[in-house]
Phi, psi and omega in degrees: 000318181294323180297320177295318178298316180300322180290327179291323182293319181294322179290325175297320183296322183295329181255025180295149186298326182270012181282133182299338183290336182280342183276114182266119181271129180242142176285164182297328180292316179299325175298316177298313183298318180296319180295317181300315185288343175279348179274111186294317179298324180294319176296320178298315178296323177298317183291322180297308183300314174301319177298323180294317178294321177296317179300312186285314189264324175276323182295323177300326175291317183287325181306137177282354184250158177270163177299320183252019180286122180258134177258135183247156177212167179254141176214152181265121180222153180276115186232156178294124178255321181207159178245142182226139174209150172280111193287133175228008182258148179288135175252129189253137178232096183284142179290160181300136177066021176234148181230127179255101184298161182296323181292323178291326177300317176296315178297324180293318177299317177296320181295319179300312180300330181272355178081015184278160184252355174207162178208165180238131175215125180063042177067012178243132179259130176247147178249142177255120176255112182273112180271312178219185181296330184247011185231128178224147175246133183251123183228163170250142184256133175243108184301131181246325183196157175244139184239127173247125178248121182236117179051046172082357180253121182264137176246124183257128177239104180295135178239011178212182180280357181288131179277128180260103178281175183294319180297318178294317181297328178292317180295322181294316179299316177296317178300321177291319180295328176272359179059041177278150180280325183214162174205170179235148178212119180053044175079004179250136177268132180242146180236136178255123176240151180265133176225087182071233176276351184257153174254129180262118177261123189234148174276126183272119171261113189299132174248310184200149176252129185242130179207159176259358179274150182256127174263144175226147182245154177286330181253140179292336185270354180287133179239127183262131182284165175296318181301317176299316186294322180291311183293324179295314179288328172294317180297316181295321178290326182272004183058033178273155180257356180207159180196168181232138176212129176065036181074009185240143180265136178231155176240153187234129173240125181240149172207188183294336184265321188206167176238105192242133177259142181238143173238117180057044180058020175244139181300129186246309180204177176209160181232147186201162176268353177265138175258118184240113182229138179287156175291316180268139187287342182267008180260131175247124180263121182283168186293323174305318177291319180297319180288329174293323178293313183301319184294317179296324180289322178295333177272003182058035181275150183257351177227160180220127170251111186244133177263116186280185181294338181267009179064031176255144178274123178248132181258137183228146177253129180257120180242134185247139177222096184060243180259014176254142179233150176229126175266123180243146183217145177281119185237145177272115187239143176273117184233167174292134181282074184275147173052037172290132182298156180303141185213181179290330177285321181235099187296333180240020178078199182231152182274194181291343172265004181080026179259145178295120185294322177300314177295322175296322180294321180298309179290327177296323176300321176301310184296315184291320181287320178296319179296321178297314184288317176302313184295316180292319176300320180294316184288329176295315182295312180296320181293320177299309183301305187294309186295322180293315178295314179300316184284330180283310182281325180064202175063216183291335177295314175301314179300319183297308182296324179293328179291322176297323179293320177299317180296318177297321177295330183278351179290124177288105188295311185299308179299330174295318180301315185293318177295315181297319179299315177298325178292313181292331170294318180296318179283353183052055180294138181299137185301329179290323178286330179299326180296320181292321179297320182299311177303315180296315182296313177296324178294319180293331184264003184244350186289331184309321183296318177296315185298323179291321178296312181297316180300315179295327175292316179294323180297330179280336185264338191286345178266358185283164186303320184295329179284327177294324176292323178292325177294319181292325179288350176081029176292146172298152184301321181299319179291324177303315187286306190272347181253337186240321183275314184297320179299333178283347176261353182310316181298318178294326180293321179299311183299314181295320181294313179302314179289331179286334177305320181293321181292319178297315177297320171301312180296323175296317179296320181295313183294322179290329180292324178276006181079015185254353185255237182287133182254159176300145008275355181291155188240141168217157183301330179290317178279347170290318179295335183308340181304336188281000176289353171256112189298325179297313179293319179301322184270341187245340185235070185300326186296349183282307193249332182296315178298320180290322175297318180297323179288326175295318181299308189282337179289315179299317177296318181298318180292321176298315179302313180292322178297313177301317181296315180292324178296318181289332181287317181289321181230084184300337180295329177299336182278343185278000000 
């Protein structure tokens, strides 16, 4: 019994309140951590920020989609298919090895409107041969002979090397007697012009054929020569059923609906006053379709049902605007899958570019968070260097650096951002390089606050005993500042950096919203929210901008909660 009492006394003595073993010694870091973890709001903020980092950096890896991946879909839409107009403009077919300049074309139109038979352009004289009401030949004349006719007897005076045979003289005399402007002999065109009492016979050198009629071919590979166009229109004007061009015989069939030319009893080409052209350059409109369109327009119909080569019925809508017509057709077109509502494939739908909103938010979080950390690190480094030097040395160095701080504080940030954004837009700076410029600009305009805080703290610390001891031991100035003074300011710097992260993210979001920050195709929360500059998108597609705005809100709140928690943990007296 006595032994048990003795053991109890020893045990009681071992756990006495004044025993040194009961006192648990904690480091300053552990004390700060313990106080921080007791702060519920700080823990909430920490959880939010960790969740944001996981969402942005891990989510982008896990997501099956890419940041710039565009999703496509097919939709049926009424689209322009062809344009139709009653042609009143001249169509030009230049002869081989000949060029009819644009200025000469303008002078030709003036001459035709005035009823003239020749004109001069660029020191070159051209002659207009009117074949039909809608067909003109533009030629250059090479004088061959002069003819004087007295009492029906023509006297020829050759002025070139061309030999005038009796047959040629007979044809010339007939043309002069009939007062014809031109004639042909053995495949050569001659022009008769009046020069006083004499008639000048000239050889016509073909330059271009001009017409307001439109030729269409049955085959996409068929090319019509100038000779064919001239002969075809002459035959049409003379109501002939056949003609010859380039040594080939053609036939012509006309009715109220069309004028069709045949080669070897096969449909070859057609002529019309209507110009019918497809909207897409790779589409060839066959003659059957063009004739069906022309017939529908002449009947003032608003729709056209056309049976194609596959015996399928195609429906077209005809819209008229004065003498211009537009054929519209429902076509299945591949388009960006824009503003798709949330689904299993796209949890937050797609944006205006057809990209997955959830994936863009993940990659946008990377950009926004990285910009925030880079800017804060840059301003902290600059602030520590400038503030540390100014606070330690004082005197004129302090005054100089503080005036520099005042200058930076006086710079109007937002107008400067707008100017720099406009300059980068004008120079078409690469979007990836633009991000680096944004970080540098934000960092350079934010460091003065850190510098002032560091300077104020160092001014109060540099006269304390530990700094006198460092001076007495002969340490270099740089070690005194950055090894002994700056570490004593770290708590305040951490608090300022943490709370500044939220401000930087808000600033980046604001600049991107105004189109001055991160540019497409890169994503940031700010340029995602930019979609609300369209009132229709804002009111109808909430999933585009509300998630990005919510992420900005909780991220900034998270950093503010952490900043408040760290401030209270480093200086508990501030909370009282």
